[in-house]
C-alpha positions, 0 to 999 in steps of 0.5 A: 546499598545499590540495587542492580538488575540481573538478567537470567542467562538466555533471557536476552536471546529469548527476548530477541527471538520473540522480537524475531517472531513478531517481525516475521509474523507482521511482515508475512501478514503484510506481504500476504495482504499486499499480494492480495491487493496486487491480485485485485489490481491485476484483475482490473485489467480483465474488466470490460472497457467502455467510453466515459466522459469527464463531468467534473475535474477539480482539486479537493482538500485543504492540506492534502490536495488531490485531484478529483475526476468525476466521470460518467459512463454507460453499461447496458444503456444505464448511466453510472458515475464514479470518481478517481483521485488518479492514485495520487500519493498524499505525501510531499510538501503542500505546494508540491501536492497542489502543483501535482494535483493541478497538473493531473486535473489539467490532463482530464478536462471536463467534456473529454472522453476516455476509456475506463474499466468497469466491474461486470458484476457491479457496474457501479464500480469503475476505474480510470487507472488499473495500476496499483497505487504507490502505497501498495508498493510501499507496503510490500517493501515494508513487509519485506523489510520486516521479514528480513529484520525477523530473520536477522533477529532470529540469527542474532538470537541463535548466535547469542544462545550458542555463544553461551554454551560451555564447551569441554576443553 
């Protein structure tokens, strides 16, 4: 005797509708979080600027190579130090990451001067680059894809439900 699994009518559309809700909520949360990060990076451009000096510039990491640029700067006569990875993405082949990190470090030689933005409320926080890193754009794109997937799943669920309605002849 063979046992077959039978679904109740409408269970597939309810399952797809649940998936739609999950995708919409996850996508909405991700887009909202990303919007907050874009707001943060746009505020960086309003921070005051000051001159900084590169005190160390090297490549760090064993597998995921990235530049490490350490710089010193003064605010109100007090010296601070901070560092930056120059927003380098951590994907790609090992040799490509090493070459990219080496070329970025070469652009920031020790002893050179540059302009940085510092947080007026917390001068220990400073940024060499004020543009958002690639990951912020990736998260925004993923959030949009999740929302679109949720809308599509919702439409499929409604379509499945309306096809089951028995219409009088």
